[in-house]
C-alpha positions as CSV (number, residue, x, y, z in Angstrom):
1,M,41.9,-75.5,62.9
2,R,39.9,-72.5,61.8
3,C,36.8,-71.1,63.6
4,F,34.1,-68.7,62.8
5,L,33.8,-66.0,65.5
6,I,30.2,-64.8,65.4
7,L,29.8,-61.3,66.9
8,L,26.3,-60.2,67.8
9,F,26.0,-56.6,68.7
10,S,22.8,-55.5,70.4
11,P,21.9,-52.5,72.7
12,N,21.6,-55.0,75.5
13,F,24.5,-57.5,75.1
14,L,27.4,-58.9,73.1
15,H,27.2,-62.6,72.2
16,L,30.3,-64.4,71.0
17,T,30.3,-68.0,69.6
18,L,33.1,-70.0,68.2
19,Y,32.1,-72.5,65.4
20,D,34.8,-75.0,64.2
21,V,34.8,-75.2,60.4
22,L,36.8,-77.1,57.8
23,M,35.7,-74.7,55.1
24,D,35.6,-70.9,54.9
25,T,31.8,-70.7,54.8
26,I,28.8,-71.4,57.1
27,S,25.2,-71.7,56.2
28,L,22.8,-68.8,57.1
29,N,20.7,-71.2,59.0
30,D,23.6,-72.3,61.2
31,A,24.8,-68.8,61.7
32,L,21.4,-67.7,63.0
33,K,21.4,-70.6,65.5
34,L,25.0,-70.1,66.7
35,S,24.5,-66.3,67.1
36,G,21.5,-66.9,69.3
37,M,19.2,-65.0,66.9
38,A,17.2,-68.3,66.5
39,E,16.9,-71.0,69.2
40,T,16.3,-73.8,66.8
41,G,16.8,-74.7,63.1
42,G,13.0,-74.5,62.7
43,Q,12.9,-71.0,64.1
44,A,15.8,-69.9,61.8
45,K,14.0,-71.4,58.8
46,L,10.8,-69.3,59.6
47,L,12.8,-66.1,60.1
48,I,14.6,-66.6,56.8
49,Q,11.6,-67.7,54.7
50,S,9.5,-64.9,56.0
51,G,11.9,-62.3,54.7
52,Q,13.1,-61.1,58.1
53,V,16.7,-61.7,57.5
54,K,19.1,-59.5,55.5
55,V,22.6,-60.5,54.4
56,N,24.8,-57.4,53.6
57,G,21.7,-55.3,53.4
58,V,19.7,-57.5,51.1
59,V,16.8,-59.7,52.1
60,E,17.9,-63.4,51.9
61,T,15.3,-66.2,51.8
62,R,17.7,-69.2,51.2
63,R,18.4,-71.1,54.4
64,K,21.5,-72.8,52.9
65,K,23.0,-69.5,51.6
66,Q,26.7,-69.8,52.3
67,L,28.2,-67.0,54.3
68,K,31.8,-65.9,54.4
69,E,34.0,-63.8,56.6
70,G,32.9,-60.2,56.7
71,D,29.2,-60.9,55.9
72,V,26.8,-58.8,58.0
73,I,23.5,-60.5,59.0
74,E,20.6,-58.5,60.2
75,V,17.4,-59.8,61.9
76,N,14.8,-57.4,63.3
77,G,17.3,-54.5,63.5
78,E,20.0,-56.5,65.3
79,E,23.2,-57.2,63.3
80,F,26.1,-59.6,63.6
81,T,29.3,-59.9,61.6
82,L,31.1,-63.2,60.7
83,E,34.8,-63.2,61.3
84,L,37.2,-66.2,60.7
85,E,39.9,-66.9,63.3
86,N,42.9,-69.1,62.7
């Protein structure tokens, strides 16, 4: 089974989450929830649609944007990187 390892780097903490996947992608909405950047799907939706989320340095407003290993997500100056573990 493959898992996404979501790394959230912040001046105050490092957050690690494993997310079991059958495919090699994860939606932006799910990644925000699993990283702890959003507590709920509704909060993730608001962050994304208000233009507060960047993927690889570009503002992304699509909740269902599929992310892949190596993508860097930024919310309010905090970044996390998606890594896929076997």
